[in-house]
FIROLUM-46155 format. One line per 8 residues: number of its first residue (from 1); their letters; for each residue x, y, z of C-alpha. Coordinates in Angstrom, 3 decimals. Example, Ala and Ser with C-alpha at 12.3 -4.5 7.8 and 13.67 -1.06 7.14 Angstrom:
BEGIN
1 = AS = 12.300:-4.500:7.800; 13.670:-1.060:7.140;
//
This chain:
BEGIN
1 = XXXXXXXX = 111.831:96.028:209.643; 115.176:95.684:208.712; 117.843:96.046:211.319; 120.095:98.172:209.080; 118.622:101.035:206.817; 119.201:100.958:203.051; 121.907:103.897:203.533; 123.544:101.767:206.422;
9 = XXXXXXXX = 123.946:99.051:203.933; 125.250:101.328:201.229; 127.925:102.551:203.572; 128.923:99.199:204.576; 129.268:98.107:200.946; 131.249:101.333:200.253; 133.735:100.619:202.847; 133.792:96.960:203.016;
17 = XXXXXXXX = 132.415:96.152:206.459; 129.046:94.439:205.011; 130.077:90.757:206.086; 131.222:92.367:209.342; 127.903:93.934:209.978; 125.816:91.082:208.777; 127.833:88.886:211.376; 127.311:91.122:214.063;
25 = XXXXXXXX = 123.490:91.238:213.364; 123.414:87.450:213.440; 125.669:86.844:216.583; 124.757:89.996:218.611; 121.422:91.289:217.696; 118.556:89.703:219.784; 114.955:90.645:220.691; 114.588:89.045:223.803;
33 = XXXXXXXX = 116.522:89.808:226.978; 119.061:87.411:227.992; 119.920:87.079:231.813; 123.116:89.436:231.278; 120.496:92.112:229.521; 118.428:92.058:232.601; 121.452:92.199:234.811; 122.721:95.489:233.294;
41 = XXXXXXXX = 118.947:96.742:233.366; 118.194:96.261:236.913; 121.473:97.491:238.304; 121.362:100.456:236.282; 121.189:103.755:237.975; 120.602:105.747:234.690; 120.285:105.207:230.742; 119.869:107.466:227.716;
49 = XXXXXXXX = 116.486:107.740:226.170; 116.694:108.793:222.354; 113.150:109.865:221.182; 111.884:111.999:217.866; 108.760:113.952:216.956; 106.604:112.788:214.360; 108.516:114.647:211.487; 111.792:113.177:213.020;
57 = XXXXXXXX = 113.690:116.004:215.071; 115.884:114.068:217.527; 115.988:114.465:221.212; 117.889:112.668:224.052; 117.825:112.862:227.579; 119.070:110.920:230.559; 116.663:109.224:233.133; 117.934:108.244:236.374;
65 = XXXXXXXX = 116.869:106.351:239.778; 117.899:103.781:242.130; 118.892:100.379:240.785; 115.447:98.630:239.959; 113.785:101.953:238.763; 113.454:100.018:235.306; 111.096:97.448:235.710; 111.338:94.253:233.716;
73 = XXXXXXXX = 107.832:92.868:232.964; 108.732:90.228:230.196; 111.805:88.961:227.795; 110.423:91.663:225.578; 108.997:94.362:227.784; 110.552:97.081:229.944; 109.375:99.986:231.746; 109.845:102.773:234.094;
81 = XXXXXXXX = 107.965:105.565:235.621; 108.065:109.375:234.915; 110.052:110.912:237.791; 109.759:114.794:238.825; 111.444:117.020:235.849; 111.120:120.401:234.175; 107.944:120.205:232.928; 108.754:120.403:229.380;
89 = XXXXXXXX = 107.424:116.846:228.610; 109.650:116.516:225.635; 110.545:112.866:225.864; 106.938:112.110:226.671; 105.393:114.489:223.955; 107.700:112.889:221.474; 106.815:109.504:222.373; 103.094:110.305:221.980;
97 = XXXXXXXX = 103.971:111.476:218.218; 106.566:108.888:217.478; 106.674:105.682:219.380; 110.002:104.620:217.927; 112.707:104.968:220.994; 116.141:103.874:221.464; 117.776:103.473:224.989; 121.652:103.124:225.825;
105 = XXXXXXXX = 122.768:101.641:229.042; 125.898:102.212:230.220; 127.878:99.881:233.259; 131.074:101.165:234.068; 131.679:98.539:237.200; 132.487:95.732:237.673; 133.233:95.733:233.694; 132.421:98.388:231.247;
113 = XXXXXXXX = 129.372:97.373:229.196; 127.060:99.153:226.831; 123.477:97.738:225.827; 121.269:99.210:223.112; 117.721:98.524:223.117; 115.591:99.746:220.340; 111.587:99.331:220.279; 108.173:101.250:220.772;
121 = XXXXXXXX = 107.106:102.854:223.838; 103.604:103.719:225.130; 102.602:105.738:228.055; 99.881:105.092:230.596; 99.019:108.278:231.815; 95.041:108.166:231.608; 94.619:107.834:235.457; 97.728:109.691:236.650;
129 = XXXXXXXX = 97.067:112.527:238.868; 100.775:113.731:238.765; 103.205:113.313:236.275; 105.284:110.654:238.442; 102.394:108.246:238.050; 102.992:107.970:234.390; 104.325:104.538:233.242; 106.250:104.312:230.162;
137 = XXXXXXXX = 106.236:100.775:228.538; 108.650:99.723:225.846; 108.185:96.767:223.741; 111.554:95.721:222.663; 112.415:95.247:218.789; 116.145:95.147:218.835; 118.793:94.423:221.851; 122.441:94.355:221.058;
145 = XXXXXXXX = 125.600:95.037:222.925; 127.862:97.845:221.709; 131.361:98.042:222.178; 132.412:100.086:225.431; 136.042:100.940:224.061; 135.458:104.485:224.145; 134.104:104.833:227.573; 136.078:106.485:230.047;
153 = XXXXXXXX = 137.390:105.113:233.217; 135.126:106.584:235.626; 134.223:105.722:239.107; 130.843:106.337:240.378; 130.876:107.301:243.879; 127.126:107.315:245.063; 123.843:107.612:244.061; 121.810:110.733:243.001;
161 = XXXXXXXX = 120.475:112.470:245.747; 117.401:113.343:243.936; 116.409:109.874:243.305; 112.808:108.989:244.426; 112.400:106.289:247.259; 109.866:105.274:249.400; 110.032:107.419:252.705; 112.473:109.818:251.070;
169 = XXXXXXXX = 112.130:113.184:250.091; 114.591:114.320:247.678; 116.275:117.873:248.211; 114.821:120.422:245.673; 116.959:120.908:242.778; 118.892:124.330:242.486; 117.075:125.294:239.296; 113.575:125.528:240.861;
177 = XXXXXXXX = 114.761:128.479:243.165; 116.136:130.319:240.230; 114.372:133.736:240.073; 113.038:133.583:236.469; 111.778:130.069:237.152; 110.595:130.289:240.697; 106.857:131.381:240.028; 106.299:128.821:237.508;
185 = XXX = 107.468:125.719:239.662; 104.465:123.742:241.027; 105.033:122.766:244.684;
//
């Protein structure tokens, strides 16, 4: 599978960026995690997950947790657990229909960095008794740093109080108590 689509190549040719695009693929794109990639991943408290249905309808969500919630299994495989959500299972449903996914990690400090990972995901839910026991594993296809120049200067002042942790019961999100949803929320 090519790193660039035929249409991307056509646009590169039209606007004269083909040599730059080729150099970026050659010098930046890789398929195994480097130590710098690993550092960004293990210190991340969130990432954005892009999925699509079988017919290509995209969806994007944020996944978060305490640093280390994304596990590194090898230089070509990472994973994370499904945390309590709204019960729609859009991302996981999409993964079961279309395993192609994209992840975007953003690091604000000490240096601004963006890391993109594309690959194929699979779910292990056969023995799961609850949604938070589902493991999402990503087989990495492409890794590439992405220019952080448009990132705003943001200071993160603390972790989300909703992050799961051993021996800790997170507060209930406000949406679960909304009158129209409360009768349907599993407790």
